[in-house]
N, C-alpha and C positions, 0 to 999 in steps of 0.2 A: 516726431513723429507718434498719427498718432490713426491702430487703428477703428476698419470700420466692424465694429458687432452688432449691428443693427439686426446680421440676420440669426445670428447666436439668438437673439435674444428670443425670436420670436417661436422656436422649436424648442426653447430648451425649460426640459420642467413641464411645455403642457402634454397634457392629456393622450393616448388616443383615441379614436372618435370613434363613436357611441355604433357605431354600425365596424366599422374592423375591430373593433371589443370583439373575444368571443363569452361565450356567455357561458363562465365556470359552471354556472349550476348549472345550467339544466345540460352539460355534457359530465355523468354521473355515470363513470370506467370501471365503476368497484363492483357492478352485477351485483346477481342477486344473496345476500344473506346467506351462506351457510356456518349453521350447527360447529362448532370448534372443542376437541377434546385432544389432554396432551395425548403426547407419546412419551414414553423417557428408556433409554436405551445404559445397562452400563459398557462405555465399552473403553480398554485400553485405552490410557491417557494421547499415545501415540497416533493413533486412530482422528481418534477428537481433535486433534491438533493439526491432525490432512484435511478431514472432512472440513474442517473451520476453512483452512483453506484453499480448500478447493472450487468451496457456498463463495467465499472474497473473492476468486481470481472471475464468476461465472456469472455472480454478481454484481458484485459490487460491498467490499466489507458496510452490511449494516446494512439495519435492522431486521428478520426477514431470511436472511440467506440460507442459511439451511434451509429452514422448510421449504423455501423455491427448493434444493436441490435436491432434497426427500424425494420429494413431491413428482422428480422428475424423474428421480431415477427408481421413485415402484412406476410411472405407467410406461416405460420402459416394463419392466416386468412386467408387467403386468398383459403390456403390448407381444410378448415372450412368450410362456408362460400359461396364459387364460385362450 
């Protein structure tokens, strides 16, 4: 018994049509560049671990998660106190 694979060969490995592919260069979602400055505080190890865990749960265990959680907390603080 043989299998007709001609339908598979026509689409396998073919790139998407030019009009169907998004222009990833034109869609720059990074926003404007903002000058960054480091902030460093010393906290107990348990606080650091809890903060890291929470950041990972909210933003994924990847680079920048703690920064994003800190900025979220800062915005919430400003909304309540300023």
